[in-house]
C-alpha positions in Angstrom: -71.3 34.7 -68.7 -69.3 36.9 -70.5 -71.6 38.1 -72.2 -73.6 39.1 -70.1 -70.7 40.8 -68.5 -70.2 43.1 -71.9 -73.8 44.0 -72.0 -74.0 45.1 -68.0 -70.5 47.3 -69.1 -72.1 49.0 -72.0 -75.5 49.6 -70.0 -73.2 51.5 -67.6 -71.2 53.1 -70.6 -74.3 54.6 -71.8 -75.7 55.9 -69.0 -72.0 57.7 -67.8 -72.5 59.1 -71.5 -76.0 60.5 -70.2 -75.0 61.9 -67.0 -72.4 64.1 -68.0 -74.2 65.0 -71.1 -75.9 68.5 -70.9 -79.4 66.9 -70.8 -78.4 64.9 -68.1 -76.9 67.3 -66.0 -79.7 69.7 -66.5 -81.9 66.8 -65.3 -79.5 66.1 -62.2 -79.6 69.9 -60.8 -83.7 69.7 -61.7 -83.9 66.6 -59.1 -81.2 68.5 -57.1 -83.5 71.7 -56.8 -86.7 69.8 -56.1 -85.4 67.8 -53.5 -83.8 71.1 -51.7 -87.4 72.5 -52.1 -89.0 69.6 -50.3 -87.0 69.6 -47.3 -87.8 73.4 -46.8 -90.9 72.9 -47.4 -91.4 70.2 -44.5 -89.3 72.3 -42.6 -91.5 74.6 -42.9 -94.7 72.7 -42.0 -93.3 71.0 -39.2 -92.5 74.3 -37.8 -95.9 75.9 -38.3 -97.5 73.0 -37.1 -95.4 72.9 -34.1 -96.2 76.9 -33.6 -99.5 76.4 -33.4 -99.6 73.3 -31.0 -97.3 75.7 -28.5 -99.7 78.3 -29.1 -102.8 76.8 -28.6 -101.4 75.3 -25.7 -100.5 78.7 -24.3 -103.6 79.9 -25.1 -105.2 77.1 -23.3 -102.4 77.5 -20.3 -103.1 81.4 -20.2 -107.2 80.8 -19.9 -107.0 78.1 -17.3 -106.3 80.7 -14.5 -109.3 82.5 -15.7 -111.8 79.3 -16.2 -110.9 78.4 -12.5 -111.0 81.8 -10.7 -114.4 82.2 -10.9 -114.8 78.6 -9.4 -112.8 79.0 -6.9 -114.6 82.2 -6.2 -117.7 80.5 -6.6 -116.7 77.8 -4.0 -115.6 80.1 -1.5 -118.0 82.4 -1.8 -120.7 79.2 -1.3 -118.6 78.2 1.9 -118.9 81.3 3.5 -122.2 82.2 2.8 -123.1 78.8 4.0 -121.4 79.6 7.2 -122.8 82.9 7.2 -126.1 81.5 7.0 -125.3 78.9 10.2 -124.1 82.0 12.2 -127.5 83.7 11.3 -129.5 80.9 12.3 -128.0 80.0 15.5 -129.6 81.7 18.3 -127.4 83.8 20.5 -128.9 81.8 23.9 -129.9 78.6 21.8 -126.7 75.7 22.1 -127.1 71.7 22.0 -124.3 69.0 23.8 -125.4 67.2 20.5 -126.0 70.1 17.9 -126.7 67.9 15.5 -129.9 66.5 17.8 -130.3 69.7 19.6 -132.6 71.2 16.8 -136.6 71.5 17.1 -138.0 68.7 14.6 -139.3 72.0 13.0 -139.8 75.8 13.2 -143.2 77.8 11.5 -141.8 80.6 9.4 -138.2 79.4 9.0 -136.6 77.8 6.8 -132.2 76.7 7.1 -130.3 78.0 4.1 -128.7 74.7 2.4 -125.1 73.8 2.4 -122.6 74.3 0.3 -124.0 71.4 -2.4 -121.7 68.1 -2.4 -120.4 66.5 -5.5 -122.4 64.7 -7.4 -119.7 61.5 -7.0 -119.9 62.2 -3.1 -122.3 59.4 -1.4 -122.0 60.4 2.1 -123.8 62.0 4.1 -124.2 65.6 4.5 -124.6 66.9 8.2 -125.0 70.3 9.2 -123.3 71.5 12.6 -124.3 74.2 14.6 -121.4 75.4 16.6 -123.2 77.1 20.0 -122.8 77.0 23.6 -124.9 75.4 26.0 -127.1 77.2 28.4 -125.9 77.5 31.5 -128.0 75.8 34.6 -128.9 79.0 36.0 -130.4 80.1 32.2 -132.3 76.6 32.4 -133.4 77.2 35.7 -134.9 80.5 34.6 -136.9 79.1 31.8 -138.5 76.3 33.5 -140.0 78.9 36.6 -140.5 81.2 33.2 -143.0 78.4 31.7 -144.5 76.5 34.6 -147.7 78.4 35.3 -148.5 77.7 31.9 -147.4 74.4 32.1 -149.7 70.9 32.4 -148.5 67.3 32.9 -148.5 66.0 29.4 -149.0 62.5 30.7 -150.7 60.7 33.7 -147.7 58.3 33.3 -145.7 57.0 35.5 -143.0 60.0 37.2 -139.7 60.1 35.2 -138.0 62.4 37.8 -136.1 59.3 39.4 -134.8 57.5 36.7 -132.1 59.6 34.8 -132.1 57.2 31.8 -135.8 58.5 31.1 -134.7 62.5 30.7 -132.9 64.5 28.8 -129.2 63.7 28.3 -129.2 60.3 29.0 -127.2 58.0 26.7 -128.5 56.3 23.8 -125.4 53.9 22.6 -128.3 52.3 19.9 -128.0 55.3 17.9 -124.6 56.9 18.9 -126.8 60.0 20.4 -128.4 61.0 23.6 -132.2 61.5 25.0 -133.2 64.8 24.4 -136.7 64.4 25.8 -138.9 62.9 28.7 -140.1 59.7 28.7 -143.4 58.9 30.8 -143.6 55.3 30.8 -147.1 54.1 30.7 -147.0 50.2 30.6 -150.0 50.1 28.8 -152.2 51.0 25.9 -155.3 53.6 26.4 -153.5 56.2 28.3 -153.3 59.8 26.3 -151.1 62.4 25.7 -152.3 66.1 26.1 -151.0 69.8 25.0 -148.3 71.1 27.7 -149.4 74.7 26.4 -151.5 76.3 24.0 -150.5 76.6 20.8 -150.6 75.4 17.1 -150.4 72.1 15.8 -147.4 72.2 12.9 -146.6 68.8 12.3 -149.3 65.5 12.7 -147.7 62.2 11.4 -150.4 59.6 12.2 -149.6 57.3 9.8 -146.4 55.8 10.5 -145.2 52.3 9.4 -142.9 50.8 11.2 -140.0 49.1 9.3 -139.0 45.8 9.7 -136.6 44.5 12.1 -133.5 44.5 9.2 -134.2 48.4 7.8 -134.3 49.6 11.1 -130.8 48.2 11.9 -129.3 49.5 8.6 -130.9 53.0 9.3 -128.9 52.7 12.9 -125.9 51.9 10.7 -126.1 55.2 9.5 -126.0 56.7 13.1 -122.7 54.2 13.6 -120.7 55.6 10.4 -121.4 59.0 11.9 -121.1 58.3 15.2 -124.0 60.7 16.0 -127.7 60.7 15.3 -128.7 62.0 12.0 -131.9 64.4 12.3 -133.8 62.6 9.1 -132.7 59.1 11.7 -134.3 61.0 14.9 -136.9 61.6 12.9 -137.8 58.1 11.9 -137.8 57.1 15.4 -140.2 59.1 16.6 -143.3 57.0 15.1 -146.8 58.6 15.2 -146.2 62.1 16.8 -147.6 65.5 17.1 -145.3 69.1 17.2 -147.0 71.9 18.6 -145.5 75.3 18.2 -146.5 77.8 21.4 -144.7 80.8 20.1 -142.3 83.5 21.6 -142.7 83.7 25.5 -142.3 86.4 26.9 -138.9 86.4 28.9 -138.2 82.9 28.1 -138.4 82.7 23.9 -139.7 80.9 20.9 -141.1 77.1 22.8 -141.6 74.1 20.8 -142.8 70.7 22.4 -143.4 67.2 20.7 -145.0 64.1 21.6 -143.9 60.6 19.9 -144.0 57.4 20.3 -148.2 57.2 19.9 -150.2 54.5 19.3 -152.4 56.6 17.3 -153.1 60.7 17.1 -156.5 61.8 18.2 -158.4 62.2 14.9 -158.9 66.2 15.3 -155.7 67.0 15.7 -154.5 68.8 12.5 -151.6 70.8 10.8 -152.7 74.3 11.5 -155.5 73.9 14.4 -155.2 75.5 17.7 -155.6 73.2 20.6 -155.3 74.1 24.6 -153.3 73.2 27.5 -154.3 69.9 28.4 -155.9 69.1 25.2 -155.9 65.3 24.2 -153.5 64.2 21.3 -153.1 61.2 20.8 -152.9 57.9 22.9 -149.8 56.7 24.0 -147.9 53.9 22.5 -144.5 52.8 21.2 -144.6 53.4 17.1 -141.1 53.3 16.4 -139.2 51.7 18.8 -137.7 48.3 18.9 -140.6 46.4 19.4 -142.5 48.5 17.0 -140.4 47.1 14.6 -140.7 43.8 16.2 -144.4 43.7 15.5 -145.1 44.0 19.4 -147.1 47.6 19.9 -148.0 46.6 23.6 -144.5 46.0 24.9 -142.9 49.4 26.9 -145.3 52.3 25.7 -144.6 55.3 27.0 -145.1 59.0 25.7 -141.3 60.1 24.6 -142.0 64.5 25.0 -139.7 67.1 24.1 -139.5 70.9 24.9 -137.3 73.2 22.6 -136.5 76.8 23.5 -134.9 78.4 20.6 -134.3 76.0 18.6 -132.6 74.0 21.7 -134.2 71.2 24.0 -134.3 72.4 27.3 -131.5 71.1 29.6 -129.1 70.4 26.9 -125.3 70.1 28.3 -126.4 70.2 31.5 -125.9 67.1 34.3 -128.1 64.5 35.1 -128.7 66.3 38.3 -129.5 69.7 37.1 -131.5 67.9 34.4 -134.0 66.5 36.9 -133.8 70.2 38.9 -134.7 72.0 36.1 -137.7 69.6 35.2 -138.8 69.2 38.6 -138.8 73.3 38.2 -140.6 73.0 35.0 -143.7 70.7 36.5 -144.0 72.3 39.9 -147.2 73.9 39.5 -148.4 71.4 37.1 -147.5 68.9 39.9 -149.4 70.7 42.8 
């Protein structure tokens, strides 16, 4: 043990003499200088990295408003353009108590400006609503009187006038909407729908396939979620149908009629064809109804007939009695 201690002490003595020798002091000085330089270089490197990150972050922060501004402008512009487009499309005298359903199924020569596009991640249905005031009772009566001399009865089936639920504005709870046409109940197949006025065919759907009841119910669930009937849902409920454009009638407006739930469309009825008042457009049926979805094409055949003036169904927003008076006036000459 003493030998080990003496050996260690000898090594310490040698190291001490070496450290305090000129050569040892020079080595210590070089080590100290190297350490100081290492510390300085590390500080400079860290400072440069932090400044670079700060500069990059500052640049990104400065760029964010510039990059975001055009998008904001675009969004604002899209909303402004959409609003302006809707205002331009809204006729000065055409309105609907239920604007989504009050629009004509089609109007030749016009095209709606697309609404602002929803984000791709959104799966919610988009419904465009035009905010319009309904026509007054007096204005609707004047339109009916102006059309009466040219209008023929579109069906020889039962008169709907004693039954408010067969006229426009009757509630349709199953689709969270209101009726915007007249139902002429026929009770049997083999009855004919005819053009009410001279015009030109703009739509003719004669190959409609009724969905099964479950698919139909799923479609109606969309109306339940929206608490309104979307236009695409309403079209799917027409079954086989024909739309006739009667052009602009002086002192009345742009007139369109629709003939829905047809069992079949007349083979001579084609898009672009000119038709005369009283010309057959198809056989009355029940396609597009709940009964047809269940495979029964003989239950409750009826003609669903609509008349639109300037993108609004006639009688929109009126009371039940006012609506009856307007349509009685419309067919006053046809019924003698």
